[in-house]
C-alpha positions in Angstrom: 132.5 86.2 133.0 129.6 85.7 135.5 126.9 83.3 134.8 123.7 84.5 133.2 125.2 87.6 131.7 123.5 89.2 128.8 125.1 89.1 125.5 125.5 92.5 123.8 126.9 92.5 120.3 128.5 95.7 119.2 128.8 96.1 115.3 131.1 99.2 114.7 134.1 99.7 112.8 135.5 101.8 115.5 137.3 99.5 118.0 137.3 102.1 120.9 133.5 101.7 121.2 133.8 97.8 122.3 136.7 98.7 124.6 134.6 101.5 126.3 131.7 99.1 126.6 133.6 96.2 128.1 135.1 98.4 130.8 131.7 100.2 131.6 129.2 97.4 131.3 130.0 94.8 133.9 126.6 93.0 133.6 127.0 92.4 130.0 129.2 90.0 127.9 130.5 92.2 125.0 130.8 90.6 121.6 132.5 92.8 119.0 132.3 92.8 115.1 134.2 95.4 112.9 131.9 95.0 109.8 128.3 94.1 109.0 129.1 90.8 107.6 131.1 89.8 110.7 128.3 90.9 112.9 125.8 88.8 110.8 128.0 85.8 111.4 128.1 86.5 115.2 124.4 86.8 115.5 124.2 83.2 113.9 126.9 81.8 116.2 126.4 83.6 119.5 122.6 84.5 119.6 123.0 87.8 121.3 120.3 89.3 123.4 121.0 92.8 121.9 122.6 94.5 119.1 124.3 97.9 119.2 124.7 98.8 115.5 126.5 101.8 113.9 124.7 103.3 111.0 127.9 104.6 109.1 130.4 101.8 108.3 132.5 100.9 105.2 131.1 98.2 102.9 127.7 97.1 104.3 126.2 100.1 106.2 124.1 99.7 109.2 120.7 100.0 107.5 121.5 97.2 105.3 122.6 95.0 108.2 119.5 96.0 110.1 117.4 94.9 107.1 119.2 91.4 107.1 118.9 91.1 111.1 115.1 91.8 110.9 114.5 89.1 108.3 115.8 86.4 110.7 113.1 84.3 112.2 113.9 85.3 115.9 116.0 88.5 115.6 117.5 90.1 118.6 116.6 93.8 119.4 118.7 96.4 117.8 119.9 99.7 119.0 121.3 102.1 116.4 124.3 104.3 117.0 124.3 107.6 114.9 126.4 110.6 114.6 124.8 114.1 114.9 123.2 115.3 111.7 122.0 111.9 110.8 118.2 112.5 111.6 117.0 111.0 108.3 118.8 107.7 108.9 117.5 107.5 112.2 113.9 107.8 111.1 114.5 105.2 108.4 116.2 102.8 110.9 113.2 103.0 113.4 110.7 102.2 110.4 113.0 99.3 109.8 112.5 97.8 113.2 115.3 99.4 115.3 114.2 99.6 118.9 116.0 102.7 119.9 118.9 105.1 118.7 121.8 106.7 120.7 123.7 109.7 119.4 127.6 109.5 119.5 129.4 110.3 121.5 127.4 108.7 124.3 127.6 108.3 128.1 127.9 104.6 129.2 125.6 105.0 132.2 123.0 106.7 129.8 123.5 103.9 127.3 122.9 101.2 130.0 119.6 102.8 130.9 118.5 102.6 127.3 119.6 98.9 127.1 117.5 98.1 130.2 114.6 99.9 128.6 114.7 98.0 125.5 115.3 94.7 127.3 112.1 95.4 129.4 110.2 96.4 126.3 111.3 93.2 124.6 110.1 90.9 127.7 106.8 92.7 127.6 106.4 92.1 123.9 107.4 88.5 124.3 104.9 88.0 127.3 102.3 89.6 125.1 103.0 87.4 122.2 102.8 84.4 124.5 99.3 85.4 126.0 98.0 86.1 122.5 99.1 82.6 121.5 97.5 81.0 124.5 94.3 82.9 123.7 94.4 81.6 120.2 95.1 78.0 121.5 92.2 78.2 123.6 90.1 79.6 120.8 91.0 76.5 118.7 89.4 74.2 121.5 86.2 76.3 121.4 84.4 73.8 119.1 86.2 70.8 120.5 84.3 70.1 123.5 84.7 67.4 125.9 86.7 66.6 129.1 86.1 62.9 129.2 89.2 60.7 129.4 88.8 59.6 125.7 88.6 63.3 124.6 91.5 64.3 126.9 93.7 61.6 125.3 92.7 62.9 121.8 93.6 66.6 122.7 96.9 65.4 124.2 97.7 63.5 120.8 96.7 66.6 118.7 99.1 68.8 120.6 101.9 66.3 120.3 101.7 66.0 116.6 100.2 69.2 115.4 103.5 71.0 114.6 105.2 68.1 113.1 105.2 67.3 109.5 103.8 63.8 110.0 100.7 62.7 107.9 97.8 62.3 110.2 94.9 59.8 109.8 91.7 60.7 111.7 89.4 57.7 112.0 85.9 57.8 113.4 82.2 57.4 112.8 80.3 60.1 110.9 79.5 63.0 113.1 82.3 62.6 115.5 84.1 65.8 114.5 86.8 64.6 112.3 87.0 68.1 110.5 87.3 70.0 113.7 90.3 67.9 114.6 91.9 68.5 111.2 91.3 72.2 111.7 92.8 72.2 115.1 96.0 70.3 113.7 96.4 73.0 111.1 95.8 76.0 113.7 98.2 74.7 116.1 101.0 74.1 113.6 103.5 76.4 112.1 101.6 76.4 109.0 98.6 78.2 110.8 98.9 81.4 108.9 98.7 79.6 105.6 95.6 78.1 103.7 93.6 75.0 105.0 92.2 73.4 102.0 89.4 70.8 102.3 88.4 68.2 99.7 85.7 65.6 100.2 86.8 62.7 98.1 83.2 61.0 98.3 81.3 64.2 97.3 83.2 64.8 93.9 82.5 62.6 91.0 85.2 60.1 90.3 85.8 61.5 86.7 86.1 65.1 88.1 88.4 64.3 91.2 91.9 64.1 89.6 91.3 67.5 88.0 90.1 69.1 91.0 92.9 67.7 93.2 95.9 68.1 90.7 94.5 70.7 87.9 94.7 70.4 84.4 96.5 71.9 81.4 94.6 73.8 78.6 93.2 71.3 76.0 93.7 68.4 78.4 89.9 67.5 77.8 86.8 68.9 76.1 86.1 72.0 77.8 89.6 72.7 79.3 89.9 76.2 77.7 92.5 77.3 80.0 95.1 75.9 82.6 93.6 75.6 85.9 95.6 74.9 89.1 94.3 72.3 91.5 93.7 72.1 95.1 97.1 70.9 96.0 98.6 74.1 94.4 96.1 76.2 96.3 97.2 74.4 99.4 100.9 75.1 99.0 102.6 75.8 102.3 99.5 75.0 104.1 97.4 72.0 105.1 95.3 69.7 102.7 92.5 67.9 104.5 91.4 64.8 102.4 88.1 63.8 104.0 86.7 60.4 103.2 90.0 59.3 102.0 88.8 55.6 101.8 86.5 56.5 98.9 89.6 57.8 96.9 89.6 55.9 93.5 92.5 53.3 93.2 93.7 55.0 89.9 94.4 58.3 92.0 96.1 56.7 94.9 99.4 56.3 93.2 99.3 60.1 92.3 98.6 60.9 96.0 101.4 58.6 97.1 103.8 60.7 94.8 102.8 64.0 96.5 103.5 62.3 100.0 106.9 60.9 99.1 108.3 63.3 96.4 106.1 66.4 97.0 105.4 66.7 93.4 102.7 65.8 90.8 101.7 66.4 87.1 98.5 68.2 86.1 96.0 66.3 84.0 97.2 66.6 80.4 100.6 68.0 81.5 104.2 66.8 81.3 105.9 69.1 83.9 106.4 68.1 87.5 104.9 70.6 89.9 106.4 70.8 93.3 104.3 71.6 96.4 105.0 71.8 100.1 101.7 70.6 101.8 100.9 68.9 105.0 98.4 66.2 104.5 95.7 65.3 107.0 93.2 62.6 106.1 90.0 61.3 107.5 87.7 58.4 107.0 84.7 56.6 108.7 85.4 53.4 106.6 87.1 50.3 107.8 90.4 50.7 106.0 91.6 47.2 107.1 88.7 45.8 105.1 89.5 48.0 102.2 93.2 46.6 102.3 91.7 43.0 102.1 89.6 43.9 99.2 92.4 45.4 97.3 90.6 48.7 96.9 93.2 50.7 99.1 96.9 50.3 98.3 99.1 48.9 101.0 101.9 51.4 100.5 99.5 54.5 100.5 97.9 53.3 103.8 101.2 53.0 105.6 102.1 56.4 104.4 98.9 57.9 105.6 99.0 56.1 108.8 102.1 57.7 110.2 99.9 59.0 113.1 96.3 57.9 113.8 93.8 59.7 115.9 90.9 57.6 116.7 87.8 59.7 117.7 85.4 57.9 119.9 81.6 57.9 119.3 79.3 59.9 121.4 78.0 56.7 123.0 81.4 56.0 124.5 81.9 59.6 126.0 78.3 60.2 127.5 79.8 62.4 130.3 80.6 65.1 127.6 76.9 65.4 126.7 76.0 68.1 129.3 79.1 70.1 128.1 78.0 69.7 124.5 74.4 70.6 125.2 75.5 73.9 126.9 77.9 74.7 124.1 75.3 74.1 121.4 72.6 76.0 123.3 74.8 79.1 123.8 75.9 78.9 120.1 72.2 78.8 118.6 70.8 81.1 121.3 73.3 83.6 120.0 73.0 82.8 116.5 69.1 83.0 116.3 68.9 85.8 119.1 66.9 83.3 121.5 67.0 83.0 125.3 66.3 79.3 125.6 66.9 78.2 129.1 69.1 75.1 130.1 67.4 71.8 129.9 65.2 70.2 132.8 67.0 67.4 134.5 64.6 64.7 132.9 65.4 66.0 129.3 69.3 66.0 130.2 69.0 62.5 131.5 67.1 61.4 128.3 69.9 62.8 126.2 72.6 61.0 128.1 70.7 57.7 127.8 70.2 58.1 124.0 72.4 55.8 121.8 73.3 58.7 119.2 73.9 56.9 115.9 74.6 60.2 114.4 77.0 61.3 117.1 77.8 64.9 117.9 76.2 66.0 114.6 73.0 64.5 115.5 73.0 66.2 118.9 73.8 69.5 117.4 71.1 69.3 114.8 68.7 68.3 117.5 69.4 71.3 119.7 69.4 73.7 116.9 65.8 72.6 115.8 64.7 72.9 119.3 66.1 76.4 119.8 64.6 77.5 116.5 61.2 76.1 117.3 61.4 77.2 120.9 60.1 73.8 122.2 62.0 71.5 124.5 59.3 68.7 123.8 60.7 68.4 120.3 63.6 66.4 122.0 61.4 63.7 123.6 59.3 63.5 120.3 62.3 62.9 118.1 64.3 60.6 120.5 61.1 58.5 120.8 60.8 58.2 117.0 64.6 57.2 116.8 64.3 54.7 119.6 61.3 53.0 118.2 63.4 52.7 114.9 66.4 51.5 116.8 64.2 48.9 118.6 62.7 47.7 115.3 66.2 46.7 114.4 66.4 44.5 117.5 63.2 42.7 116.3 65.5 40.7 113.9 67.1 39.0 116.9 63.9 38.0 118.4 62.7 34.4 118.0 60.4 33.8 114.9 57.2 33.4 117.0 57.6 37.0 118.3 58.0 38.5 115.0 55.2 39.8 112.6 54.7 37.0 110.3 53.7 39.0 107.3 56.6 38.7 105.0 55.5 41.6 102.6 55.2 44.0 105.8 58.6 42.8 107.1 60.4 43.2 103.8 58.7 46.7 103.3 59.8 47.8 106.8 63.3 46.5 106.3 63.8 48.3 102.8 62.5 51.5 104.1 64.8 51.4 107.3 67.7 50.6 105.1 66.7 53.4 102.5 66.5 56.1 105.4 69.8 55.2 106.8 71.5 55.2 103.3 70.2 58.6 102.4 71.0 60.1 105.9 74.5 58.8 105.5 75.0 60.3 101.9 73.4 63.6 103.0 76.0 63.6 106.0 78.8 62.9 103.8 77.8 65.6 101.3 77.4 68.1 104.0 73.7 68.1 103.0 74.3 69.2 99.3 71.2 67.6 98.0 72.2 67.7 94.4 75.5 65.9 95.1 73.7 63.4 97.2 71.0 62.7 94.6 73.7 62.0 92.2 75.5 59.7 94.4 72.2 57.8 95.2 71.5 57.7 91.4 68.0 59.2 92.0 66.4 62.3 90.8 66.7 65.5 92.9 62.9 65.6 93.2 62.8 62.0 94.5 65.4 62.9 97.2 63.5 65.8 98.3 60.3 63.6 98.6 62.4 60.9 100.6 63.8 63.6 103.0 60.3 64.6 103.7 58.9 61.2 103.8 61.6 59.9 106.3 61.5 63.4 108.3 65.3 63.7 107.8 66.3 67.1 108.9 69.7 69.0 108.7 
């Protein structure tokens, strides 16, 4: 047998067929099976490139064997052998996935031409599949903009871990793109065709979170008129993204640990263990090391979540990516709002690169969106100036006392207003600007929140 020969498996109860092909096809290694079950075993063991399958066989016939072959994850191409007068079976076999059919008796040279045609078709389909996958992979990076060393490191780590079953913890400041990374991990994994389920642990009230995650049985509590599956059941076979995992209540952490370690849980008010197959990806902007010290995060859960950690750098540490991000958001919102806003002037771009970006990429995106909608580049200078002044006011605290405004009332008022604005902005970002949820978390009325948003000129 020459090196590199293609393997052709012949499944036919007539031994003469294999003998004829062994003598006539010198470029192929011929494997022979006399029954369907024997052929299926050889496919598992020998991984043939092609299968020549007779329709009429005792026991398991060719159509049944074809069904079983095509159910395998990477099945070889199958050519059916049929006697004359079996047109109906030929049509059925093609519908079931056969690549070609040959009538008996056949000419070996003619058969070889058919084999080459099927192999070439298979190569073209494989190449097309690879190209399609490459296009999909590039599409996943559309929203993940940046080629700074920091971001190239992150991209490389995503590709390394995406198709594993390891639990991933994404850490980074608010607005750095943690959800985008989670979606990329899902999209580049073998679970990409299943559901991606997101739960923001900080946005759901504590007393509802358990029922939201794990579901509940009928009668579990007042208002539970019927059984309701939770998010984990909805995410079965897919990926569960737990955002703001640092805000998960301590009493639910043991239940999450059970899902991670045993792949099962019990609904609220239930007694039956429910099995799930879920890949878990988590994200947080909190200092988890501090949470461990304060005993508000279980050690065993932390180490289980921390199998792989992806640290997203803040925008101020990847300023070389700002021009790329600006171009991306300009194109995005020009298209969305049917605008034709021109690229920024050099002074404006320089101003963006020099800014400190406390709200990271989300802040930059919101700024450009507002500018495109209002069709005014000067908005950038105005907003950045206001933010810079506010940022500078923080630095006032570090100045010597004789350089400060000595009015205690004024200083306290400014400090309170500044902290209030920062807290409201943070909660709005955490809740994806769901104002009602934000008002509830802040423990103020919805109307008061709207007034504060207007007063502090906060804008999504």
